[in-house]
C-alpha positions in Angstrom: 28.5 108.6 4.7 26.2 110.8 2.6 26.5 111.3 -1.1 27.4 114.9 -0.7 30.1 114.2 1.9 31.6 111.5 -0.3 31.6 113.8 -3.2 33.1 116.6 -1.2 36.0 114.4 -0.1 36.5 113.1 -3.6 36.7 116.6 -5.0 40.0 117.5 -3.4 43.6 116.4 -3.8 45.0 114.6 -0.8 48.1 116.8 -0.6 49.2 118.7 2.4 50.7 121.9 1.0 50.6 123.8 4.3 49.2 127.3 4.8 49.3 130.4 2.7 49.3 130.1 -1.1 49.0 126.3 -0.8 45.3 126.8 0.3 44.5 128.6 -2.9 46.3 126.1 -5.1 44.7 123.1 -3.6 41.3 124.8 -3.7 41.6 124.9 -7.5 41.9 121.1 -7.6 38.4 119.9 -8.7 39.2 116.4 -9.8 39.5 113.4 -7.4 43.0 112.2 -6.7 45.1 111.2 -3.8 48.8 112.0 -3.2 49.8 109.4 -5.8 47.5 110.9 -8.4 45.0 108.1 -8.0 41.2 108.5 -7.6 40.3 107.8 -3.9 38.0 105.0 -3.2 34.4 106.1 -2.8 31.5 104.4 -1.1 29.1 106.0 -3.6 28.7 104.3 -7.0 28.5 106.5 -10.1 25.0 105.1 -10.8 23.6 106.4 -7.5 25.0 109.9 -7.6 22.7 112.6 -8.7 24.9 114.8 -11.0 23.3 117.9 -9.6 24.3 116.9 -6.1 27.8 116.0 -7.3 28.2 119.5 -8.9 26.8 121.2 -5.7 29.2 119.2 -3.6 32.2 120.0 -5.8 31.5 123.7 -6.1 30.6 124.1 -2.4 33.7 122.3 -1.2 35.9 124.3 -3.5 34.3 127.6 -2.7 34.4 127.1 1.1 38.0 126.1 0.9 39.1 129.0 -1.3 37.0 131.5 0.7 38.9 130.4 3.8 42.2 130.9 1.8 41.0 134.3 0.5 40.3 135.6 4.0 43.8 134.5 5.0 45.4 136.3 2.1 43.5 139.5 2.9 44.6 139.1 6.6 48.2 138.7 5.6 48.1 141.8 3.4 46.3 143.8 6.1 48.9 142.7 8.7 51.7 143.8 6.4 49.9 147.0 5.7 49.8 146.3 2.0 46.0 146.8 2.1 44.4 149.8 3.7 41.6 149.3 6.2 39.2 150.6 3.5 40.5 148.0 1.0 40.1 145.2 3.6 36.6 146.4 4.4 35.6 146.4 0.7 37.1 143.0 0.1 35.5 141.4 3.1 32.2 143.0 2.7 32.1 141.2 -0.7 32.8 137.9 1.2 29.9 138.6 3.5 27.4 139.4 0.7 28.4 136.3 -1.2 28.2 134.0 1.8 24.8 135.4 2.7 23.5 134.7 -0.8 24.9 131.2 -0.9 23.6 130.5 2.6 20.1 131.5 1.5 20.2 129.3 -1.6 21.6 126.3 0.3 19.0 126.6 3.0 16.4 126.4 0.2 18.1 123.3 -1.2 18.2 121.8 2.3 14.4 122.1 2.5 13.9 120.4 -0.8 13.5 116.6 -1.4 17.0 115.7 -0.2 17.5 112.6 1.9 17.9 113.5 5.6 21.6 112.6 5.4 22.2 114.9 2.4 20.1 117.7 4.1 22.5 117.3 7.1 25.5 117.7 4.8 24.1 120.8 3.3 23.3 122.1 6.8 27.0 121.7 7.7 28.0 123.7 4.5 25.6 126.4 5.6 27.1 126.5 9.1 30.6 126.8 7.7 29.6 129.7 5.4 28.1 131.4 8.5 31.4 130.9 10.4 33.4 132.2 7.4 31.2 135.3 7.5 31.9 135.8 11.2 35.7 135.4 10.5 35.5 138.0 7.7 33.6 140.4 10.0 36.1 139.9 12.7 38.9 140.8 10.3 37.0 143.8 9.1 36.8 145.0 12.7 40.4 144.3 13.4 41.6 146.2 10.3 39.7 149.3 11.5 40.9 149.0 15.1 44.0 146.9 15.6 43.5 145.9 19.2 44.8 142.7 20.8 41.3 141.6 21.6 40.1 142.0 18.1 43.1 140.2 16.7 42.7 137.4 19.1 39.0 137.1 18.2 39.9 136.8 14.5 42.6 134.2 15.2 40.2 132.2 17.4 37.5 132.1 14.7 40.1 131.3 12.0 41.3 128.3 14.0 37.8 127.1 14.7 36.8 127.6 11.1 39.8 125.6 9.8 38.8 122.5 11.7 35.3 122.5 10.1 36.6 123.4 6.6 39.3 120.7 6.7 36.8 118.1 7.9 34.3 119.1 5.1 36.9 118.7 2.3 38.5 115.6 3.9 42.0 116.9 4.5 44.2 117.0 7.7 43.0 119.6 10.1 46.3 120.9 11.4 45.7 124.1 13.4 46.9 127.3 11.8 50.2 128.6 13.1 49.8 131.0 16.1 50.5 134.6 15.4 
Protein backbone atom coordinates (compact mmCIF):
# COMPACT_ATOMS: atom_id res chain seq x y z
CA UNK A 1 0.00 0.00 0.00
CA UNK A 2 1.34 3.45 -0.86
CA UNK A 3 2.02 6.17 1.66
CA UNK A 4 -0.79 8.32 0.30
CA UNK A 5 -3.35 5.48 0.34
CA UNK A 6 -2.39 4.58 3.92
CA UNK A 7 -2.73 8.19 4.95
CA UNK A 8 -6.09 8.52 3.15
CA UNK A 9 -7.47 5.54 5.03
CA UNK A 10 -6.07 6.77 8.33
CA UNK A 11 -7.65 10.19 7.78
CA UNK A 12 -11.23 8.96 8.22
CA UNK A 13 -13.32 7.68 11.06
CA UNK A 14 -14.46 4.07 10.61
CA UNK A 15 -18.10 4.83 11.31
CA UNK A 16 -20.97 3.97 8.99
CA UNK A 17 -23.37 6.88 9.41
CA UNK A 18 -25.35 6.11 6.25
CA UNK A 19 -26.31 8.58 3.57
CA UNK A 20 -27.33 12.22 3.65
CA UNK A 21 -25.98 14.44 6.40
CA UNK A 22 -23.80 11.62 7.71
CA UNK A 23 -21.55 12.06 4.66
CA UNK A 24 -20.84 15.64 5.57
CA UNK A 25 -20.28 14.87 9.25
CA UNK A 26 -17.83 12.06 8.57
CA UNK A 27 -16.12 14.18 5.93
CA UNK A 28 -15.21 16.66 8.64
CA UNK A 29 -13.35 13.99 10.58
CA UNK A 30 -9.66 14.57 9.87
CA UNK A 31 -8.03 12.60 12.66
CA UNK A 32 -7.42 8.85 12.48
CA UNK A 33 -9.76 6.71 14.58
CA UNK A 34 -11.76 3.53 14.23
CA UNK A 35 -15.27 2.89 15.56
CA UNK A 36 -13.86 2.53 19.10
CA UNK A 37 -12.02 5.86 18.88
CA UNK A 38 -8.64 4.14 18.44
CA UNK A 39 -6.11 5.04 15.77
CA UNK A 40 -6.15 2.36 13.07
CA UNK A 41 -3.00 0.36 12.48
CA UNK A 42 -0.94 1.70 9.62
CA UNK A 43 1.78 0.06 7.57
CA UNK A 44 3.56 3.39 7.25
CA UNK A 45 5.83 4.48 10.07
CA UNK A 46 5.76 8.13 11.08
CA UNK A 47 9.45 8.47 10.20
CA UNK A 48 8.86 7.47 6.55
CA UNK A 49 5.87 9.74 5.86
CA UNK A 50 6.58 13.00 4.10
CA UNK A 51 4.46 15.57 6.00
CA UNK A 52 3.54 17.24 2.71
CA UNK A 53 2.22 13.98 1.29
CA UNK A 54 0.35 13.36 4.53
CA UNK A 55 -1.31 16.77 4.29
CA UNK A 56 -2.17 16.27 0.62
CA UNK A 57 -3.65 12.85 1.42
CA UNK A 58 -5.76 14.14 4.29
CA UNK A 59 -7.01 17.18 2.42
CA UNK A 60 -7.70 15.29 -0.80
CA UNK A 61 -9.58 12.48 0.93
CA UNK A 62 -11.65 14.91 2.96
CA UNK A 63 -12.42 17.11 -0.02
CA UNK A 64 -13.35 14.24 -2.33
CA UNK A 65 -15.67 12.88 0.35
CA UNK A 66 -17.33 16.19 1.16
CA UNK A 67 -17.66 17.08 -2.53
CA UNK A 68 -19.57 13.84 -3.04
CA UNK A 69 -21.79 14.73 -0.06
CA UNK A 70 -22.26 18.30 -1.29
CA UNK A 71 -23.46 17.13 -4.70
CA UNK A 72 -25.91 14.84 -2.92
CA UNK A 73 -27.28 17.66 -0.77
CA UNK A 74 -27.73 19.86 -3.84
CA UNK A 75 -29.50 16.95 -5.59
CA UNK A 76 -31.83 16.45 -2.62
CA UNK A 77 -32.71 20.14 -2.52
CA UNK A 78 -33.23 20.26 -6.29
CA UNK A 79 -35.49 17.19 -6.18
CA UNK A 80 -37.58 18.77 -3.39
CA UNK A 81 -37.67 21.99 -5.46
CA UNK A 82 -36.04 23.93 -2.63
CA UNK A 83 -33.37 25.08 -5.11
CA UNK A 84 -34.27 26.56 -8.46
CA UNK A 85 -32.57 25.20 -11.58
CA UNK A 86 -30.54 28.44 -11.67
CA UNK A 87 -29.33 27.95 -8.08
CA UNK A 88 -28.39 24.32 -8.82
CA UNK A 89 -26.52 25.46 -11.92
CA UNK A 90 -24.58 28.11 -9.95
CA UNK A 91 -23.65 25.73 -7.13
CA UNK A 92 -22.56 22.91 -9.41
CA UNK A 93 -20.67 25.18 -11.79
CA UNK A 94 -18.57 26.09 -8.74
CA UNK A 95 -17.92 22.38 -8.13
CA UNK A 96 -16.77 22.01 -11.73
CA UNK A 97 -14.40 24.97 -11.52
CA UNK A 98 -12.91 23.76 -8.23
CA UNK A 99 -12.48 20.18 -9.44
CA UNK A 100 -10.82 21.40 -12.65
CA UNK A 101 -8.36 23.51 -10.68
CA UNK A 102 -7.51 20.72 -8.24
CA UNK A 103 -7.18 18.20 -11.07
CA UNK A 104 -4.63 20.43 -12.81
CA UNK A 105 -2.61 20.88 -9.62
CA UNK A 106 -2.70 17.18 -8.74
CA UNK A 107 -1.60 16.24 -12.27
CA UNK A 108 1.41 18.52 -11.80
CA UNK A 109 2.14 16.79 -8.48
CA UNK A 110 1.76 13.39 -10.13
CA UNK A 111 4.49 14.33 -12.61
CA UNK A 112 6.90 15.39 -9.86
CA UNK A 113 9.37 13.19 -8.00
CA UNK A 114 6.78 10.89 -6.39
CA UNK A 115 7.35 7.19 -6.20
CA UNK A 116 5.44 5.30 -8.89
CA UNK A 117 3.03 3.97 -6.24
CA UNK A 118 2.32 7.45 -4.89
CA UNK A 119 1.92 8.78 -8.44
CA UNK A 120 -0.70 6.03 -8.99
CA UNK A 121 -2.54 7.09 -5.83
CA UNK A 122 -2.61 10.70 -7.02
CA UNK A 123 -3.81 9.44 -10.43
CA UNK A 124 -6.77 7.77 -8.68
CA UNK A 125 -7.63 10.99 -6.84
CA UNK A 126 -7.53 12.87 -10.16
CA UNK A 127 -9.78 10.24 -11.75
CA UNK A 128 -12.29 10.60 -8.90
CA UNK A 129 -12.32 14.40 -9.23
CA UNK A 130 -13.08 13.97 -12.95
CA UNK A 131 -15.93 11.59 -12.11
CA UNK A 132 -17.32 14.03 -9.53
CA UNK A 133 -17.29 16.74 -12.19
CA UNK A 134 -19.26 14.44 -14.53
CA UNK A 135 -21.73 13.78 -11.73
CA UNK A 136 -22.13 17.51 -11.07
CA UNK A 137 -22.61 18.18 -14.79
CA UNK A 138 -25.24 15.43 -15.00
CA UNK A 139 -27.14 16.99 -12.10
CA UNK A 140 -26.91 20.41 -13.75
CA UNK A 141 -28.44 18.93 -16.91
CA UNK A 142 -31.16 17.14 -14.94
CA UNK A 143 -32.11 20.27 -12.98
CA UNK A 144 -32.67 22.14 -16.26
CA UNK A 145 -34.64 19.34 -17.93
CA UNK A 146 -36.07 16.76 -15.54
CA UNK A 147 -36.31 13.80 -17.88
CA UNK A 148 -36.09 10.20 -16.77
CA UNK A 149 -32.98 9.58 -18.87
CA UNK A 150 -31.13 12.54 -17.34
CA UNK A 151 -32.15 11.48 -13.85
CA UNK A 152 -31.02 7.91 -14.53
CA UNK A 153 -27.67 9.15 -15.83
CA UNK A 154 -27.10 11.20 -12.67
CA UNK A 155 -27.97 8.23 -10.42
CA UNK A 156 -25.75 5.89 -12.44
CA UNK A 157 -22.80 8.26 -12.10
CA UNK A 158 -23.54 8.78 -8.41
CA UNK A 159 -23.46 5.05 -7.72
CA UNK A 160 -20.26 4.57 -9.74
CA UNK A 161 -18.59 7.52 -8.03
CA UNK A 162 -19.51 6.30 -4.56
CA UNK A 163 -17.69 3.01 -5.04
CA UNK A 164 -14.48 4.87 -5.95
CA UNK A 165 -14.84 7.50 -3.20
CA UNK A 166 -15.50 4.88 -0.52
CA UNK A 167 -12.53 2.81 -1.63
CA UNK A 168 -10.27 5.88 -1.59
CA UNK A 169 -11.19 6.81 1.97
CA UNK A 170 -11.38 3.22 3.20
CA UNK A 171 -15.01 2.97 4.23
CA UNK A 172 -17.69 0.40 3.27
CA UNK A 173 -18.94 0.95 -0.27
CA UNK A 174 -22.64 0.29 0.15
CA UNK A 175 -24.51 1.42 -2.93
CA UNK A 176 -26.63 4.56 -2.60
CA UNK A 177 -30.34 3.85 -2.20
CA UNK A 178 -32.24 3.65 -5.49
CA UNK A 179 -34.53 6.56 -6.18
